[in-house]
C-alpha angles and dihedrals in degrees: 000000000000126000089259089064098048111120093211132125121285088258111116111234133212111203106202116196113201138176145123125296114286096015096116106264096142100061095040090049091051092051094045091048092049090049092056097033088243135146120233123245111201120219094185114126095209105038085069090078116086097204096062111048096136099053093043093048089233117184110276125241088258092052091047089051089056094054132011111252131198129202094024116129093342098128138048123237086240091065123087113234128170139192088250091057090046091053091054095044094046094050091051090050094048091051087060096041094051089059087071104024133053090198128038123185122218127180143174146119099235103114096198094049092048090051091047091052096047105030110014125235129285118260099243125185120266111258110239118239089242091060092048090051091048091056092041090055089057089053090054090057096061125080103216145021089254092056091048091051091047091053092048091049094050092048094050090047089051099041100038116014091172094058090043089066094062108023122105094256093203096053107097093189094058094042091050092047090055091050093049092049091049091050092046097050104025087232134098118270088232092059090054094052098096097181087213103159121229115224117258124201091229139056118260123210114184121201124181129201119218137181133181108281096243091051092047092050091049090052090050092051091049092047092053089055090048090052091052090050089049092057107271093149092055090046091053090047091057093054095038092105087061096046092123093062121105093238090065098047091101142105113287098027099054091054094046092047088054089051090051089050089056097248093129141344128275095259090056091047090055092048090051092049089052093047095046091046090055091049090050091051090053091053091048091055091047089055096044094046089064091062106086092188092071115103106211122224126195109239088209090067116097114259094251091058093051093045088051089054090051089048089056091051090051092050094046106110090196091066108110126220089258 
């Protein structure tokens, strides 16, 4: 059944497929999009960057040939791009897509980008230049990227223990932003996150994919090995000159950069990528579990069963716009 045959209300609907890294979002999204005749809008903060498709598990050329994708490989790692920019760009795109589609599928595991798309971002105070310089001075005191990250982590843990539980602990930009907001306001960053949702001119149905933890972790470990076989080390080598950029402060590249710097051997780098990927998946699930609007699907179901569940959600007249 295509989207033109759906006997649903005139409300345009965004079906957002969420879940931790390695759970199986890509294939389900492809099948759901094909079912509704929909394109796929990515809300992944790293698949945006064209230089790093292997380490970000970006949809392959074959997968993109099956279904039209947006926000995949559209930026360079040398370009600054924020969740706020993504929110604006995605809303403009959806306005166009909904002119031709009743249902649009979106997917990704980036918690902040998913929130930006669905709810909008909080209006936080501008950080004064003096605060930025204060934090920058601390950066100048450390000898390595690892020391700088360690300082950021300790400060976030001290200033905002609640945010520490869900933040990507290896993302210097997000850690630093939290610290600067805390220093600017004298309050925790968490307390300023109002979670007041901005109105969207379309209905949003969120579905999450889950697997037993042991199975998910085994899938993550296998996928890391598959990435290595696909050329992840060579990909990291190509972007090594840009290793200081925010786009590359992510699992897979940090560990390989450390290997290239001689901090440990390749086998250890692979182990650390697997370990940090598992830790990231755990934080993703902590974040998603707090969202009571997510309808959870068992990844062990066959695809037809899960698509049928999504169909029922779309046909449910009691589903609100939010």
